[in-house]
C-alpha positions in Angstrom: -82.9 51.9 -68.7 -82.6 48.2 -69.7 -78.9 48.6 -70.7 -78.0 50.0 -67.2 -79.9 47.2 -65.6 -77.9 44.6 -67.8 -74.8 46.6 -66.7 -75.6 46.4 -63.1 -76.3 42.6 -63.5 -72.8 42.3 -65.0 -71.2 43.8 -61.9 -72.3 40.7 -59.9 -71.0 38.3 -62.4 -67.6 36.7 -62.7 -66.4 34.1 -65.2 -63.4 31.6 -65.4 -62.2 28.6 -67.3 -60.3 26.1 -65.2 -58.6 24.6 -68.3 -56.9 27.8 -69.5 -56.4 29.5 -66.1 -53.0 28.1 -65.5 -51.6 29.1 -68.9 -52.5 32.8 -68.9 -50.0 35.1 -70.4 -50.1 38.4 -72.4 -50.0 36.5 -75.6 -53.1 34.1 -74.6 -55.1 36.4 -72.4 -57.1 37.8 -75.4 -57.9 34.4 -76.5 -59.1 33.4 -73.0 -61.2 36.4 -72.7 -62.8 35.9 -76.1 -64.1 32.4 -75.5 -67.8 32.0 -76.1 -68.7 30.9 -72.5 -67.5 34.3 -71.5 -70.7 36.5 -70.7 -68.9 39.7 -71.0 -67.7 38.9 -74.4 -70.0 40.3 -77.3 -69.8 37.9 -80.3 -70.7 40.7 -82.7 -67.4 42.6 -82.2 -64.5 43.1 -84.7 -62.3 40.6 -82.7 -64.6 37.7 -83.7 -64.5 38.9 -87.2 -60.7 39.0 -87.1 -60.6 35.4 -85.5 -63.0 33.8 -88.2 -61.1 35.2 -91.0 -57.7 34.3 -89.2 -56.2 37.8 -89.4 -53.7 39.4 -87.1 -54.6 41.6 -84.4 -53.2 44.7 -86.1 -56.2 44.5 -88.5 -58.4 45.8 -85.6 -57.2 49.4 -86.0 -58.3 49.3 -89.8 -61.9 48.4 -88.7 -64.8 50.4 -87.5 -67.1 49.1 -84.6 -66.9 47.3 -81.4 -63.5 45.8 -80.3 -61.6 44.5 -77.3 -58.0 45.5 -76.6 -55.4 44.5 -73.9 -54.9 47.7 -72.0 -52.7 46.9 -69.0 -50.7 43.9 -67.9 -49.3 43.1 -64.3 -48.0 39.7 -64.7 -48.7 37.2 -63.4 -51.9 38.2 -61.6 -53.6 41.2 -63.3 -54.7 41.7 -66.7 -57.1 44.9 -67.8 -59.2 44.6 -70.9 -61.2 47.5 -72.4 -64.3 47.5 -74.6 -64.4 50.3 -77.0 -66.0 51.5 -80.2 -63.5 52.5 -82.9 -64.4 55.4 -85.2 -61.2 55.5 -87.2 -57.5 54.2 -86.9 -56.7 56.9 -84.3 -59.9 57.4 -82.5 -62.0 55.2 -80.3 -64.5 55.7 -77.5 -64.1 53.6 -74.2 -67.4 51.7 -73.2 -66.3 49.4 -70.3 -63.1 47.8 -68.6 -62.8 44.2 -67.5 -60.1 42.9 -65.3 -58.8 39.4 -64.8 -57.3 38.6 -61.4 -55.9 35.1 -61.0 -57.9 33.8 -64.0 -61.2 35.2 -63.0 -62.9 37.9 -65.1 -64.8 40.8 -63.5 -66.4 43.9 -64.9 -64.8 47.2 -63.5 -67.5 49.5 -62.1 -67.8 53.1 -63.4 -67.6 56.1 -61.3 -71.3 56.6 -60.9 -71.7 53.0 -59.6 -68.8 53.3 -57.1 -70.2 56.7 -55.7 -73.7 55.2 -55.6 -72.4 52.2 -53.6 -70.4 54.3 -51.0 -73.5 56.7 -50.6 -75.8 53.6 -50.1 -73.5 51.8 -47.8 -72.9 55.0 -45.6 -76.7 55.6 -45.5 -77.4 52.0 -44.4 -74.6 52.3 -41.6 -76.0 55.5 -40.3 -79.6 54.3 -40.2 -78.5 51.2 -38.3 -76.4 53.3 -35.9 -79.3 55.7 -35.2 -81.7 52.8 -34.7 -79.4 51.1 -32.4 -78.7 54.4 -30.4 -82.3 55.2 -30.0 -83.0 51.6 -28.6 -80.9 52.6 -25.7 -82.6 56.0 -25.0 -84.9 56.3 -21.9 -87.1 59.2 -20.9 -88.2 60.3 -17.7 -90.5 63.3 -16.9 -88.2 64.2 -13.9 -84.7 63.2 -15.4 -85.3 63.8 -18.9 -83.4 61.6 -21.6 -81.0 59.1 -20.2 -79.0 56.1 -21.6 -79.6 52.5 -20.6 -77.0 50.0 -21.7 -78.2 47.1 -19.4 -79.6 45.1 -22.3 -76.3 45.3 -24.1 -73.7 43.6 -21.9 -70.7 44.8 -24.0 -71.8 48.3 -23.7 -72.8 48.0 -20.2 -69.3 46.6 -19.2 -67.8 49.3 -21.2 -69.8 52.0 -19.3 -68.8 50.6 -16.0 -65.2 50.2 -17.0 -65.3 53.9 -18.2 -66.7 54.9 -14.8 -64.0 53.2 -12.9 -61.3 54.6 -15.0 -62.7 58.1 -14.4 -62.9 57.5 -10.6 -59.4 56.1 -10.7 -58.0 59.1 -12.6 -59.8 61.4 -10.3 -58.3 59.6 -7.2 -54.9 59.7 -8.7 -55.0 63.4 -9.5 -56.2 64.1 -6.0 -53.0 62.6 -4.5 -52.2 60.0 -1.8 -52.9 60.3 2.0 -49.3 61.2 2.8 -49.3 64.0 0.2 -52.6 65.6 1.5 -51.2 65.5 5.1 -47.9 67.0 4.0 -49.8 69.9 2.2 -51.9 70.5 5.1 -48.7 70.8 7.5 -47.1 73.1 5.1 -50.2 75.4 5.0 -50.1 75.4 8.8 -46.4 76.3 8.9 -47.0 79.1 6.4 -49.9 80.5 8.3 -48.0 80.5 11.5 -44.9 82.3 9.9 -47.2 84.7 8.0 -50.3 85.4 9.7 -53.0 87.4 8.1 -53.5 91.0 9.0 -55.9 91.7 11.8 -58.9 94.0 10.7 -59.1 97.6 12.4 -62.4 96.5 14.3 -60.8 93.7 15.9 -57.7 95.6 16.9 -60.0 98.2 18.8 -61.4 95.2 20.7 -58.0 93.8 21.6 -56.6 97.1 23.1 -56.2 96.9 26.9 -58.2 99.3 29.2 -56.6 101.6 31.8 -56.5 100.3 35.3 -59.1 102.6 36.7 -61.5 101.9 34.0 -61.1 98.2 34.5 -62.0 98.5 38.1 -64.9 100.6 37.3 -66.1 98.4 34.5 -65.8 95.3 36.9 -67.5 96.8 39.9 -70.1 98.9 38.3 -72.5 97.0 36.0 -74.2 100.0 35.0 -71.1 101.5 33.6 -71.0 102.6 30.0 -68.4 100.2 29.2 -70.5 97.2 30.3 -73.6 98.8 28.7 -71.9 99.3 25.3 -73.5 97.3 22.7 -70.2 96.8 20.8 -66.8 98.1 19.8 -68.5 100.6 17.5 -70.4 102.6 20.4 -69.1 106.2 20.2 -69.9 108.7 23.0 -71.9 111.6 21.7 -70.6 114.9 22.4 -72.7 117.8 23.7 -74.7 119.9 21.2 -75.5 123.7 21.8 -79.3 123.8 21.8 -79.5 127.6 22.2 -81.8 129.3 19.7 -80.4 131.8 17.3 -80.3 135.5 18.4 -83.5 137.3 17.8 -83.4 140.2 15.3 -84.1 143.6 16.7 -86.9 145.7 15.2 -85.6 148.9 13.7 
């Protein structure tokens, strides 16, 4: 637990030496990193033993324990140094990576720290978004939930502009006054050329009456035509009301 706390503290640290920053090169970067003022450098490593004995860097492969190696170079800006534990000349376990950008040393975060930081950042942003959204929500017993952005000028102006754009788009889609009048004229012309069929009920009403019937209907107010309740009145035919023949007794 304490080691993880120290590792997290190292992620917030950076180190540089103004006297040697301008002279960094692949040949001098290890000496720059292994300075005693560097908080990322462990003085109990094999690199310190090699320096004290004034041996060459190639002797590190024959030693067992903690060591630092130059892993990647992208001159003149980037240098990557790896901290690892060597078990034998052909096997070593990586422990941490450090990168030097423009002469400043940083510790590279591991995958767990990267994922935790991304999740924490996402949760914080979502929480702040929900809190801000809930502050604009209003509830009324009749209307239910509505939004009120009057307290935020930017959102209020944006809401008004969105409504104006929607109304403008609606007016634009509905067409101009000339287009509306032109469409009405074309529809009237089509209706004149192709009138709709007249229903049979209306056709019966439009049929002319004989001359005698017209005079009778006009002169006699009690005529059947005047007393008809509508075009559907039908004159009932006579029905034979005689009883059936009686059966003769045997």
